[in-house]
C-alpha positions as CSV (number, residue, x, y, z in Angstrom):
1,M,-7.5,7.2,10.6
2,I,-4.4,7.2,10.1
3,T,-2.4,8.6,7.0
4,R,1.0,7.8,6.5
5,E,3.6,9.0,3.7
6,I,5.5,6.2,1.8
7,T,7.9,6.3,-0.5
8,I,8.6,3.0,-3.1
9,R,12.1,2.1,-2.5
10,N,11.8,-1.3,-3.9
11,S,14.1,-1.2,-7.1
12,S,11.3,-2.7,-9.7
13,G,8.6,-0.7,-7.7
14,L,5.1,-2.1,-6.5
15,H,5.0,-4.3,-9.5
16,A,2.4,-7.5,-10.0
17,R,4.3,-9.7,-7.4
18,P,4.7,-6.9,-4.6
19,A,1.3,-5.8,-5.2
20,S,-0.3,-9.4,-4.9
21,L,1.3,-9.8,-1.9
22,W,0.2,-6.2,-0.4
23,V,-3.4,-7.3,-1.2
24,Q,-2.9,-10.2,0.5
25,M,-1.8,-8.9,3.6
26,A,-4.4,-6.0,3.4
27,S,-7.2,-8.2,3.2
28,R,-6.6,-9.9,6.2
29,Y,-7.6,-6.3,8.1
30,K,-11.6,-5.1,8.4
31,S,-10.1,-1.5,8.3
32,S,-10.9,0.3,4.9
33,I,-7.4,0.6,3.3
34,K,-6.7,3.3,0.4
35,I,-3.7,4.4,-1.6
36,K,-3.4,7.9,-2.5
37,T,-1.2,9.5,-5.2
38,D,-1.5,13.4,-6.1
39,S,-4.3,12.6,-8.9
40,T,-6.0,9.4,-7.7
41,E,-6.7,7.3,-4.8
42,V,-7.9,3.5,-5.1
43,E,-8.6,0.6,-2.9
44,G,-5.9,-0.8,-1.3
45,K,-7.2,-4.2,-1.4
46,S,-7.7,-4.4,-5.3
47,I,-4.5,-5.6,-7.0
48,L,-6.0,-3.9,-10.2
49,G,-6.3,-0.4,-8.2
50,I,-2.7,-0.6,-7.3
51,L,-1.2,-1.9,-10.4
52,S,-3.2,1.3,-12.4
53,L,-1.1,3.3,-10.0
54,G,2.3,2.6,-11.8
55,L,4.1,2.9,-8.8
56,T,7.9,2.7,-9.7
57,A,11.2,3.1,-7.6
58,G,10.9,6.5,-5.8
59,S,7.1,6.7,-6.1
60,K,5.6,8.4,-3.2
61,F,1.9,7.8,-1.9
62,Q,-0.4,8.2,1.0
63,L,-1.6,5.3,2.7
64,I,-5.1,5.8,4.5
65,V,-6.2,3.5,7.1
66,D,-9.2,3.8,8.7
67,G,-11.5,1.3,11.0
68,E,-11.0,-0.9,14.3
69,D,-7.5,-2.4,13.3
70,E,-5.9,0.7,11.6
71,V,-2.8,0.7,13.6
72,E,-2.1,-2.8,12.9
73,A,-2.8,-2.7,9.3
74,A,-0.9,0.2,8.5
75,D,2.2,-0.9,10.4
76,S,2.3,-4.4,8.4
77,L,1.7,-2.8,5.2
78,E,4.6,-0.3,6.1
79,A,6.9,-3.1,7.3
80,L,5.9,-5.3,4.1
81,L,7.2,-2.7,1.8
82,V,10.4,-2.6,3.8
83,Q,10.8,-6.1,3.7
84,L,10.4,-5.8,-0.2
85,E,13.4,-3.0,-0.3
86,E,15.8,-6.1,0.7
């Protein structure tokens, strides 16, 4: 299991378009992917779950990935967020 602390740096946060890109990428992996904030944990492959968190610029969350391709999944999802910053 991999757990990473991530901060949203995209000025518009993790709104519909970036959340959609996240779900498309997350769905490629067999591993379980969860996003956890202080009070809530949602399925990282669910656009509704992600949008329900209301992650804005500066928001922090834990990315929790568990499974056979966990390293690749965690690296790819973190890299996607970096791309969205640009």
